[in-house]
PAVOLO-49260 format. One record per residue: residue in one letter; y, z, x negated of N, C-alpha, C, O in turn. Coordinates in steps of 0.02 Angstrom, whole numbers. Each point is the difference from the previous one (the first is absolute). Layout:
N
VEXBA residu     nY     nZ     nX    caY    caZ    caX     cY     cZ     cX     oY     oZ     oX
VEXBA      A      Y      Z      X      Y      Z      X      Y      Z      X      Y      Z      X
...
! end
This chain:
288
VEXBA residu     nY     nZ     nX    caY    caZ    caX     cY     cZ     cX     oY     oZ     oX
VEXBA      M   5118   4984  -3871     68    -22     16      0    -29     70    -38    -46     15
VEXBA      D     82     73     30      3    -25     66     42    -65      3     29    -20    -50
VEXBA      S    -27    -11    109     30    -67      4     77      4    -15     27    -46    -30
VEXBA      E      6    101     51     71      5    -13     15      5    -75     46    -32    -26
VEXBA      E    -87     74     -8      8      8    -74    -16    -66    -35     34    -19    -47
VEXBA      R    -87    -14     71    -19    -67    -31     57    -50      6     17    -34    -48
VEXBA      S     12     30    108     55    -46     11     61     16    -45     36    -45    -23
VEXBA      S    -25    110     13     54     21    -43    -15    -22    -73     44    -25    -34
VEXBA      S   -105     35     10    -16    -16    -69      4    -77    -11     24    -22    -52
VEXBA      L    -47    -16    100      5    -72     -9     71    -24      2     16    -48    -34
VEXBA      S     27     81     73     70    -16      1     32     14    -67     40    -40    -24
VEXBA      A    -57     97     -5     26     16    -67    -20    -50    -51     40    -20    -42
VEXBA      A   -105     -2     45    -21    -50    -48     35    -66     11     18    -35    -48
VEXBA      G     -9     17    110     33    -63     17     72     -6    -20     25    -55    -11
VEXBA      Q      9    113      7     70      1    -15     12     -2    -77     54    -19    -22
VEXBA      A   -105     41    -20     11      3    -71     -2    -67    -29    -44    -39     16
VEXBA      R     92     22    -60     -3    -63    -39    -47     12    -58     -5     55    -27
VEXBA      L    -30   -109      9    -53      7    -49      6    -53    -55     29    -53     12
VEXBA      V    -57     67    -70    -10    -49    -50    -76     -6    -15    -31     49    -19
VEXBA      D      4   -107     26    -73    -11    -15     -6    -15    -74     22    -53    -23
VEXBA      F    -51     99    -13     -2     -3    -73    -57    -44    -24     -9     -7    -61
VEXBA      H    -30    -22    105    -60    -39    -23    -22    -47     59    -35     20     47
VEXBA      V     58    -82    -53    -16    -48     53    -16    -66    -31     31    -19    -50
VEXBA      H    -81    -18     78    -24    -63    -26     21    -57     43    -28     -8     54
VEXBA      P     77    -33    -75     22    -58     40    -35    -63    -20    -30     -3    -54
VEXBA      G     34    -44     94    -18    -70    -19     62    -38    -16     55     22     16
VEXBA      P    -63    -80    -49    -64    -28    -25    -24     39    -61     40     25    -40
VEXBA      D   -105    -21     35    -30     39    -54    -64    -37    -22    -17    -52     28
VEXBA      S    -15     79    -78    -62    -33    -24    -62     16     42    -55    -26    -12
VEXBA      R     66     69     62    -51     14     48     32     -1     70     61      7      4
VEXBA      P    -99    -14     51     31     -7     64     40     62     20    -22     56    -14
VEXBA      R     80    -65     46     42     55     22     16     -8     73     -4    -56     26
VEXBA      R     21    110      8     13      0     72     63    -42     15      2    -38     48
VEXBA      C     49     45    -91     63    -37     17     37    -14    -65     -9     34    -51
VEXBA      D     52    -83     53     41    -12    -60     59     49     -4     13     40     45
VEXBA      A     20    -45   -102     53     49    -13     55     -4     51     28     52     17
VEXBA      F    -11   -112     10     55     -5     49    -19     31     67     41     32     32
VEXBA      D   -103    -42    -10    -23     32     61     -4     76    -11     15     39     46
VEXBA      L    -34    -18   -105     -5     70    -18     71     32      5      6     56     25
VEXBA      A     44    -91    -48     69     26      2     23      6     74     34     48     17
VEXBA      A    -52    -96     24     21      2     71    -33     59     34     32     35     39
VEXBA      A    -99    -23    -55    -33     56     30     28     66    -24      0     49     37
VEXBA      A     22    -47    -99     31     61    -27     62     21     43     11     59     14
VEXBA      A     28   -109      4     60     14     39    -21     29     67     30     48     24
VEXBA      T    -82    -77      8    -23     21     64    -27     72     -1      7     37     49
VEXBA      H    -36    -17   -104    -34     66     -3     37     51    -41    -28     52    -18
VEXBA      G     90    -66      3     41     49    -33    -16     14    -73     13     54    -26
VEXBA      V    -42   -105     -7    -16      6    -69     61    -25    -42     16    -60      1
VEXBA      A     17    104    -37     61    -17    -34    -10    -29    -70     47    -26    -31
VEXBA      G   -107     29      8    -11    -27    -69    -76     -6    -11    -41     31     34
VEXBA      M     25    -72    -84    -69    -13    -16     -8    -13    -74     46    -25    -33
VEXBA      V   -104     41      6    -20    -19    -66    -57    -50      8    -52     18     27
VEXBA      L     62    -79    -49    -48    -56      7    -49      3    -59     20      6    -58
VEXBA      K    -84    -11     75    -52      4    -54    -49    -57      8    -21    -16     56
VEXBA      S      3    -14   -112    -54    -47     -5    -45     21    -60     24     26    -49
VEXBA      H    -87    -38     56    -45     15    -58      6    -54    -54    -19     12    -57
VEXBA      T     45    -72     75      0    -55    -47     65    -33    -11      8    -34    -51
VEXBA      L     41     41     95     63    -36     -5     57     49     -6     -2     55     27
VEXBA      S     54    -76    -65     62     37      1     32     -4     67      2    -54     29
VEXBA      T     23    110     -3     31      2     65     78      5     -6     35     12     49
VEXBA      V    -10    -21   -108     71     11    -14     42    -51     35     49     17     33
VEXBA      G    -67    -83    -39     40    -51     32      3      7     74     52     -7     31
VEXBA      T   -110     21     -2     -3      8     75     43     57     22     35     -5     51
VEXBA      A    -37     60    -87     42     58     18     71    -16     -1     38     20     44
VEXBA      S    -16    -57    -97     74    -15     -5     20    -47     56     54      7     28
VEXBA      L    -97    -55    -10     18    -47     54      5     37     68     44    -15     40
VEXBA      L    -91     62    -28      1     35     63     63     44      7     29      4     55
VEXBA      E     -9     27   -107     64     39      1     59    -48     17     47     20     34
VEXBA      R    -49    -82    -59     56    -43     14      2    -25     73     53     -6     30
VEXBA      V   -111     -8     -3     -2    -27     68     -2     54     52     11    -15     58
VEXBA      R    -26     77    -77     -3     55     48     49     57    -23    -22     52    -24
VEXBA      P     87    -63     32     46     52    -21    -16     68     31    -14      6     59
VEXBA      G     17     44   -100    -16     68     24    -73     20    -15    -16     59     -1
VEXBA      L    -26   -106    -11    -71     16    -16     -3      3    -76     21    -46    -35
VEXBA      R    -47    103      9    -12      6    -71    -71    -20    -17    -47     22     33
VEXBA      V     37    -65    -83    -65    -22    -21     -5      2    -75     44    -25    -35
VEXBA      A    -98     53     11    -14      4    -73    -64    -38    -15    -46     -2     41
VEXBA      G     45    -28   -100    -61    -34    -22    -18     23    -69     35     42    -29
VEXBA      G    -88    -69      2    -24     17    -66    -62    -40    -20    -13    -54     26
VEXBA      I    -22     82    -71    -58    -36    -26    -59     46    -12      8     56    -25
VEXBA      A    -69    -79     41    -61     38    -10    -34    -29    -63     -7    -61     -7
VEXBA      L    -14    105    -39    -25    -23    -63    -74    -14      0    -39     30    -37
VEXBA      N     21    -74     79    -68    -29      6     -6    -61    -43     47    -19    -35
VEXBA      R   -105    -13     36    -12    -58    -43     49    -57     10     16    -37    -46
VEXBA      A      7     29    109     46    -54     15     65      8    -37     35    -49    -13
VEXBA      A    -17    110     -6     61     13    -37    -14      5    -74     44     17    -39
VEXBA      G   -105    -32     20    -17      6    -71    -25     72    -20     -2     18    -58
VEXBA      G    -16     19    111    -20     70    -13     58     44    -13     54    -11     28
VEXBA      I    -62     61    -69     51     45    -16     48    -34    -51     -8      7    -60
VEXBA      N     58    -42     86     37    -50    -33     76     15      1     33     -9     51
VEXBA      A     -7     31   -105     72     18     -5     45    -59     15     53      9     29
VEXBA      E    -74    -69    -48     42    -56     13      7    -14     76     54    -18     24
VEXBA      A   -108     27     11      3     -8     76     45     53     28     39    -15     45
VEXBA      V    -42     76    -69     44     52     26     70    -16    -18     44     10     43
VEXBA      E    -29    -34   -101     69    -15    -18     28    -56     44     58      4     20
VEXBA      A    -98    -56     -4     21    -52     45     14     27     67     49    -20     32
VEXBA      S    -93     68     -6     13     29     64     65     37      1     39     -6     47
VEXBA      V    -25     44    -98     61     39     -6     61    -45      2     48     11     37
VEXBA      R    -53    -65    -78     58    -47     -3     15    -34     67     57    -19     14
VEXBA      A   -109     11     27      9    -31     66     21     50     54     12    -20     57
VEXBA      G     -9     83    -74     22     50     46    -57     45     25      9     37     48
VEXBA      G    -65    -39    -79    -58     42     22     14     74     -9     35     22    -45
VEXBA      R    -64     16     91     10     75     -1    -65     38    -11      1     60    -13
VEXBA      V    -58    -92     18    -61     37      1    -53    -35    -46     -6    -61     -1
VEXBA      V    -31    102    -36    -56    -25    -41    -61     38     21     -2     62     -3
VEXBA      W    -49    -99     26    -63     28     16    -49    -10    -54     -9    -57    -22
VEXBA      F    -25    109     -4    -53     -8    -47    -58    -33     37      2     -6     61
VEXBA      P    -55    -15    -97    -51    -43     31    -28     28     65    -12     60      8
VEXBA      T      1   -108     41    -28     19     64    -66    -35      7    -51     29    -20
VEXBA      Q     47    -87     46    -66    -32     14    -39    -13    -64    -61     -3      2
VEXBA      D     94     -5    -59    -34    -16    -62    -11     59    -47    -27     -7    -54
VEXBA      A     49     67     78    -10     60    -42    -74     13    -11    -41    -12     44
VEXBA      E     25     38   -102    -69     17    -15    -30     50     54    -57     -6     21
VEXBA      N     99     52     -1    -21     48     47    -17    -33     67    -51     16     32
VEXBA      E     95    -63    -10    -13    -35     62    -65    -43     -4    -41     -1     45
VEXBA      R     36    -33   -102    -59    -43     -8    -65     44     -1    -51    -20     29
VEXBA      R     53     74    -60    -58     48     -2    -15     26     69    -57      2     21
VEXBA      S    108     18     13     -9     27     68    -28    -48     50    -38     19     45
VEXBA      T     56    -82    -52    -24    -51     47    -59    -39    -23    -23    -45     34
VEXBA      G     -2     61    -94    -59    -31    -25     11    -71    -25    -47    -39     -6
VEXBA      V    109     20     -8     15    -66    -25    -17     -2    -76     25     42    -38
VEXBA      T    -64    -88     16    -21     -4    -69     44    -51    -39     39    -38     29
VEXBA      G    -46     39    -93     38    -45    -42     38     37    -52      9     60      7
VEXBA      N     14    -94    -58     36     31    -52     76    -14      1     35      8    -50
VEXBA      D    -10    -30    109     70    -18      5     44     52     35     56    -15     19
VEXBA      A    -82     76    -12     38     53     31     61     19    -47     -4     -9    -60
VEXBA      V     57     33     88     58     20    -35     -5     78    -14     -4     42     45
VEXBA      S      4    -27   -110     -8     69    -20     65     29    -29     39    -36    -30
VEXBA      V    -30    101     41     57     35    -33    -20     30    -66     43     25    -37
VEXBA      W   -108    -26     19    -26     35    -59    -11    -48    -59    -21    -57     10
VEXBA      D     34     81    -67    -18    -39    -61    -72     23    -21    -32     40     35
VEXBA      G      8    -66    -91    -68     15    -23     -9     70    -21    -57     21     -8
VEXBA      D    111     18     -2     -5     71    -21     13     49     57      6     60    -11
VEXBA      G     -2    -86     73      8     45     56     71     22     11     12     48     37
VEXBA      A     36    -82    -67     71     16     11     31    -60     39    -28    -55      2
VEXBA      L     86     67     28     34    -51     35     20    -60    -47     20     12    -57
VEXBA      T    -26    -71     79     12    -57    -43     76     -5    -17     43     27     34
VEXBA      G    -30    -62    -87     71    -12    -18     36    -38     53     60     12     10
VEXBA      D    -94    -58     26     32    -34     57     24     47     54     53    -11     30
VEXBA      V    -92     63    -16     21     50     50     66     32    -23     47      8     38
VEXBA      H    -47     11   -102     62     33    -25     59    -48      4     55     20     19
VEXBA      D    -66    -82    -36     56    -48      2     27     -8     71     61     -2     10
VEXBA      V   -106     -1     40     22     -4     72     39     61     18     52     -5     31
VEXBA      L    -77     62    -49     34     64     17     68      5    -33     47     24     32
VEXBA      R    -40    -46    -93     66      0    -32     48    -45     37     58     18     10
VEXBA      L    -82    -76     10     43    -46     39     19     32     68     57     -4     22
VEXBA      A   -107     35      9     15     30     64     52     56     -5     43      9     43
VEXBA      A    -48     29    -96     48     52    -10     72    -30    -16     50     24     26
VEXBA      D    -49    -74    -68     64    -28    -17     34    -31     61     61      1      5
VEXBA      H    -99    -28     41     28    -35     58     -6     38     64     10    -28     54
VEXBA      D    -28     92    -58     -3     44     56    -43    -26     57     20      2     58
VEXBA      Q    -78    -27    -76    -48    -25     50    -41     57     32    -11     53    -29
VEXBA      V    -11    -67     89    -49     46     32    -68    -23    -24    -21    -57      9
VEXBA      V    -14    106    -41    -68    -14    -23    -51     27     49      3     59     17
VEXBA      C    -48   -101      5    -53     19     45    -67     -7    -33    -10    -48    -38
VEXBA      S    -35     93     50    -64      4    -39    -52    -49     22    -51     -7    -34
VEXBA      G     61    -29     90    -49    -50     19    -66     31     19     -3     52     33
VEXBA      H    -51    -85    -53    -67     24     18    -36     30    -58    -61     -8     -7
VEXBA      L     97     43    -36    -30     36    -56    -37     62     22     15     29     53
VEXBA      A    -64     -9    -93    -36     61     11     44     61    -12     51     -5    -35
VEXBA      P    -70     63     64     45     59    -12     16     17    -72     57     18    -16
VEXBA      D   -108    -23    -29     12     16    -71     49    -53    -29     41     17    -43
VEXBA      E    -46    -76     64     45    -52    -26     72      9     27     49    -13    -35
VEXBA      V    -45     37     99     68     15     26     32     56    -38     60     -3    -13
VEXBA      V    -97     54     -5     27     56    -38     27    -24    -66     56     15    -19
VEXBA      A    -99    -55    -17     20    -24    -66     62    -44      8     46      6    -40
VEXBA      L    -43    -48     89     57    -43     11     64     41     15     53    -13    -28
VEXBA      F    -60     63     73     57     43     16     28     35    -61     60      2    -10
VEXBA      D   -106     27    -31     20     38    -59     39    -50    -46     53     17    -26
VEXBA      A    -79    -77     16     34    -46    -44     67    -23     32     49    -10    -35
VEXBA      A    -49      1    100     64    -20     33     53     51    -10     58    -17    -14
VEXBA      V    -76     79     20     49     54    -11     24      1    -73     59      9    -13
VEXBA      E   -104    -19    -33     20     -4    -73     50    -56    -13     45      7    -41
VEXBA      H    -53    -63     75     42    -58     -9     66      3     40     43    -42     -8
VEXBA      G    -37     93     52     61      8     38      0    -32     70     53     -7     30
VEXBA      V   -110    -12     -4     -7    -27     67     18     59     48    -28     54     -7
VEXBA      E     72    -66     52     23     53     47    -25    -11     72      7     44     42
VEXBA      R    -39   -105    -28    -20    -14     66    -75    -22     -2    -16    -57    -16
VEXBA      F    -28    104     34    -72    -11     -8    -34     17     66      7     55     27
VEXBA      V    -45   -105     -2    -37     11     65    -73    -10    -13    -22    -47    -33
VEXBA      V    -16     94     59    -73     -5      1    -20    -41     62      7     24     56
VEXBA      S    -31    -85    -66    -15    -45     54    -58     28     40    -53     18    -26
VEXBA      H     66    -15     94    -51     24     47    -57     41    -30    -56    -25     -8
VEXBA      P     70     89    -10    -51     41    -32    -61     13     46    -53     20    -24
VEXBA      D     61    -31     90    -56     10     46    -44    -63      5    -51      2     35
VEXBA      H     69    -55    -67    -41    -62      0    -69     16    -27     -7     39    -46
VEXBA      R    -43    -70     76    -70     12    -20    -11    -13    -74    -40     34    -32
VEXBA      H     75    -83      3    -12    -19    -69     43     41    -47    -11     -2    -61
VEXBA      V     59     38     86     39     45    -42    -27     70      7    -19     31    -50
VEXBA      D     18     -5    109    -33     64     16     22     55    -45    -41     31    -34
VEXBA      M    105    -18     32     27     52    -46     -8     70     32     22     11     56
VEXBA      P    -54     33    -92     -9     70     27     69     32     18     51     -9    -35
VEXBA      V    -52     46     88     63     30     23     31     44    -53     61     -3     -9
VEXBA      P    -99     46    -27     35     40    -51     36    -41    -53     50     22    -28
VEXBA      L    -78    -81     13     36    -42    -49     61    -32     32     51     -9    -34
VEXBA      Q    -55     -8     99     60    -25     35     56     53     -4     58    -15    -14
VEXBA      I    -78     77     28     49     53      0     31     12    -68     60     14     -5
VEXBA      D   -102    -20    -48     28      7    -68     46    -54    -20     53     13    -29
VEXBA      L    -71    -75     45     44    -58    -17     64      3     40     53    -17    -25
VEXBA      A    -58     39     88     60      4     41     45     54    -26     61     -9     -2
VEXBA      R    -88     65    -19     39     53    -30     36    -23    -62     54     26    -15
VEXBA      R    -81    -74    -22     29    -24    -59     46    -60     12     28    -26    -48
VEXBA      G    -20      3    111     49    -51     16    -26    -64     29     40    -43     20
VEXBA      A   -106     35    -16    -28    -63     30      6      5     72      2     54     29
VEXBA      V      2   -114      4      3     -5     73    -67    -29     25    -25    -48    -28
VEXBA      M     -2     77     79    -63    -25     32     14    -49     55     38     15     45
VEXBA      E    -67    -74    -47     12    -50     52    -56     11     54    -59      4    -17
VEXBA      R     78      0     77    -45      8     59      6    -63     42     55    -19     22
VEXBA      V   -110    -13    -10     -2    -62     40    -43     11     60    -38     48      3
VEXBA      V     45    -96     46    -36      3     62    -74     11    -12    -30    -41    -34
VEXBA      P     -1     95     59    -71     11     -9    -41    -56     29      6    -14     60
VEXBA      R    -48    -17    -98    -43    -52     26    -70     12    -28     -8     11    -60
VEXBA      R    -44    -13    104    -65     12    -23    -25    -46    -55    -42     18    -40
VEXBA      E     71    -81     40    -21    -46    -49     19     15    -71    -30    -26    -46
VEXBA      I     81     71     37     24     15    -66     -3     76    -16     11     19    -58
VEXBA      S    -26     25    109      6     72    -14    -45     40     45    -11    -17     58
VEXBA      D    -16     72    -87    -41     47     39     45     57     25    -26     46     32
VEXBA      V     91    -47    -46     44     55     23     32    -21     66     34    -52      4
VEXBA      D    -44     91     46     32    -14     66     69     28      1     23     30    -49
VEXBA      L     13    -41    106     69     21      3      9     75     -5     45     22    -36
VEXBA      P    -85     21     70      5     72    -10    -12     20    -72     34     44    -25
VEXBA      G    -83    -75    -10    -11     14    -69     60    -19    -44     19     37    -45
VEXBA      M     12    -96     61     58    -21    -36     57     50     10     33     20    -48
VEXBA      A    -23     -1    111     53     48     15    -10     63    -39     49     28    -25
VEXBA      A   -108     -3     18    -12     60    -39     16    -11    -73     27     45    -33
VEXBA      R    -42   -104      7     18    -15    -69     73     -3    -11     26     24    -51
VEXBA      I     10    -54     98     74     -2     -4     28     71     -6     43     15    -41
VEXBA      R    -69     29     86     26     67      1    -16     35    -66     41     38    -25
VEXBA      A   -102    -49     -2    -19     31    -61     43    -22    -60     17     40    -44
VEXBA      V      0   -103     43     41    -27    -55     72     18      8     35     12    -49
VEXBA      G    -14     -9    114     71     12     15     33    -62     27     -2    -53    -32
VEXBA      V     31     57     89     30    -58     34     45    -39    -45     -1    -62      2
VEXBA      G     43     95    -43     47    -33    -41    -29    -43    -53     37    -41    -27
VEXBA      Q   -100     45     11    -31    -41    -53    -47    -51     30    -49    -19    -32
VEXBA      N     65     -5     93    -39    -53     32     47    -57     21     58     11     17
VEXBA      V    -87    -72    -17     37    -56     25    -50    -41     44    -60     -3    -13
VEXBA      L     85    -28     64    -44    -31     49      3    -76     -4     53    -30    -11
VEXBA      G   -113     -1     21     -4    -72     -1    -54    -19     52    -39     42     21
VEXBA      S     39   -106     -2    -51    -20     48    -62    -28    -36    -56     12     24
VEXBA      D     63    -49    -81    -53    -35    -32    -33    -50     49    -59    -14     -4
VEXBA      L    101    -10     51    -24    -49     50     22    -70    -19     41    -11    -45
VEXBA      G    -69    -35     82     13    -72    -10    -63    -41      8      3    -61      4
VEXBA      Q    -61     96      0    -66    -33      8      1    -34     70     28     27     48
VEXBA      P    -59    -84    -43      1    -36     65    -30     38     56     20    -13     57
VEXBA      H    -66     58    -67    -32     37     56     36     65     19    -20     35     47
VEXBA      N     73    -19    -84     37     60     14     65    -14     35     20    -58      4
VEXBA      P     15    110     24     62    -11     34     54    -32    -45     -4      4    -61
VEXBA      V     53    -35     91     59    -17    -37     28     58    -38     10     52     32
VEXBA      P      2    -55    -96     13     61    -40     55     46     29    -15     59      7
VEXBA      P     76    -81     12     46     49     28    -26     35     62     11     60     10
VEXBA      E    -46    -97     33    -27     34     59    -52     52    -20      2     55     26
VEXBA      G    -47    -70    -70    -51     47    -22     32     58    -40    -24     57      4
VEXBA      F     77    -70    -40     34     52    -36     33     50     49     -3     61    -11
VEXBA      R     33    -88     62     33     44     51    -53     44     36     12     59     15
VEXBA      R    -69    -89     -1    -53     41     31    -22     56    -46    -12     56     22
VEXBA      F      6    -71    -87    -19     49    -50     52     57      1    -19     59     -3
VEXBA      A     82    -74      6     51     51      3     -9     43     63      5     62     -4
VEXBA      G    -18    -93     60    -11     39     61    -59     47     -6      2     57     22
VEXBA      R    -56    -81    -52    -59     42     -8     13     59    -48    -27     55     10
VEXBA      L     68    -66    -60     19     56    -44     38     53     39    -11     60     -9
VEXBA      V     56    -81     50     35     49     44    -48     37     44      8     61     10
VEXBA      D    -59    -96     17    -51     32     38    -38     52    -39    -24     49     28
VEXBA      E     19    -60    -93    -33     48    -44     43     58    -19    -22     43    -40
VEXBA      G     84    -39     66     39     60     -9     60    -10    -47     38     48    -12
VEXBA      F    -28   -108    -16     59     -8    -43     64     -9     43      0    -35     50
VEXBA      S     52     69    -73     64     -6     38     34    -64    -12    -18    -37    -46
VEXBA      E     66     22     86     40    -62    -13     33      2    -67      3    -51    -34
VEXBA      A     21    109     13     31      5    -67    -51    -12    -54     15    -34    -49
VEXBA      E    -76     60     56    -51    -13    -51    -20    -72      0     -9    -29    -54
VEXBA      L      1     -3    113    -15    -70      4     54    -42    -37    -15    -46    -38
VEXBA      T     76     63     52     57    -36    -31     -3      6    -74     12    -48    -36
VEXBA      H    -29    110     11     -2     10    -72    -53    -44    -31     14    -33    -49
VEXBA      M    -74     33     76    -56    -41    -27     10    -73     11    -13    -41    -45
VEXBA      G     38     22    106      2    -67     19     64    -39    -16      3    -61      9
VEXBA      L     48     98    -33     63    -32    -15     30     29    -67     11    -37    -48
VEXBA      T      1    102     46     36     29    -57    -34     -9    -66     32    -18    -49
VEXBA      T    -98     33     47    -35     -6    -64     -3    -73    -23      9    -14    -59
VEXBA      A    -21    -31    103      0    -72    -19     66    -23    -24      3    -36    -51
VEXBA      T     52     54     85     67    -24    -22     18     33    -64     34    -32    -40
VEXBA      E    -54     93     26     14     31    -64    -39    -34    -54     27    -11    -54
VEXBA      L    -90     -6     66    -39    -35    -51     32    -68    -15      2    -20    -58
VEXBA      L     22    -15    107     22    -69    -10     74     -3    -16     25    -54    -17
VEXBA      G     13    110     20     71      1    -13     40    -33     55     54    -27    -13
VEXBA      W    -78     30     74     33    -30     57     43     50     37    -13     60     -5
VEXBA      E     64    -82     41     36     39     49    -14    -31     69     27    -52     18
VEXBA      V    -71     86     21    -16    -23     67     12     59     46    -36     50     -4
VEXBA      P     88    -54     50     16     54     44    -59     17     45    -36    -45     22
VEXBA      A     26    110     -8    -54     22     46     17    -21     70    -38     13     46
! end
């Protein structure tokens, strides 16, 4: 790509309004780059029209609601991750999140059996989706029924590929209409591309986040190829940023968008992944 083409691509990325589907604000139970109010200010600077706030241990519903109140025009969604801090796979925690205005339910992340196994963390306190007979637990089904009844976005968290498939199948049976495979390129998820294609064909959305060596062996060209294989329309973009050593999330997310344009995605395709899919999942109306 010559300098003129590169300038054009960066301009296209810079003009597109975006929704960051996966961002970690402070205050949190681990250090974060900035608090939610600074995050919202940076979002305005970098053309981020909406965000989904995520914590591994805390509900983000209250913070999301307050940010929307103090930042008119910015859309913010929150939810709950079903780790040990929430009581594991806990329908009561999900119901409380829903009642407070939550839009997203993440299945276990840092406490998932798969995550613990992948990182070598020992102990018997991991959160499992399986019962003693190798079927999904009753708690999983209870959460999925609640999610369907209240039109929640269900995200697979850090489950293993076989667990994601079982969860998706059960979600469909219970009537869940909004299902996202959380960063399938993550080292601890590592979902094979043919399986991504199959789930996308059946209605699941693949979440693509800023490639970082610390969490993934898939570089940006590799991710671009996976997006193409799955189909642009079945992908949603997030930063997964907020760590103290990484850029301020909206800034890093905007760079990610520019790099995707450099990989050959058109402005229309970027808008579809970075705005349209997210707003459809969340039931938002955010003008492009």
